[in-house]
C-alpha positions, 0 to 999 in steps of 0.5 A: 548926387550933389547939385554941382555935379549937374554942371559937368554931366553931359548926355552919354548918347548925344553929348548935350550939356546941361541936362535937366535935373529933376529932384524927386527926393532930397537926401541928407546934407553932407557937412563933413567937408570944411566950408573953406575948402568947399568955397575954394572949390566953388571959386575955382569952378567959377574961374574955370566956368564949370558952373553952368547958370543954365543947368541951375535954371533947369532944376525942377523940384517935386520933393515936398521939403519946403526949405530946400525948395526955397533954397533952390529958388533963391539959387536960381534967382542969384544965377538968373542974369548969367548965361553960359559965357558969364564973366567969373569976376562979375559973377563973384561980385554979384553973389558976394555975401551969398557965396556961403549960401551957394556953396552950402546948397550946391556942394552939401545938399544931396539928391537922393532920388531924381532923374537927369533928362536930356533936352535934345534926345529926351533920354532920361537917366535915373538917380538913386534907382540902385544906390541912393544918390548915384546917377546911372548914365548908361547907354540904352543897350546897357540899361536894365529895362525892368529896373527903369520901369520900376523906378518910373512906376514908383515916381510917375505920379510926382512927375510934371506932365511935360516930363511924363510925356517925354519918359520913354522905356522903348530902347 
């Protein structure tokens, strides 16, 4: 899952947006798409206010890759002062020379394993439990409880305590 996807995903149960992204393991960066095309996507997303500074601020990283973790922290700093109702032109001016960096991180970097957590209903959705990088946004009645239990057992020791308390398998 690329980071920009977090900006458009909402909880399928209570429709809350944005969801909190927890990166358990980074995947390979995708360099197959030309930088100019990605920059156009990014600027278009800004103009349409698809980019959510709130979702960027909510990213939690537990993977040990220091370089990517530093990039996420820099991304948070760049978007820190902007809220949901940001002015696209002001944001474009502020980020200026960092546009290439932001595009590289948001549109090329992949989350191999992680979870998306709804801050309202506290449901969580695995990323990569079946296929690396693919979020599984299923309602409770369609989820595979055994697969979810295995996924959580695999990653539980890496989760921050606040998330461990919210992880439920009683659906």
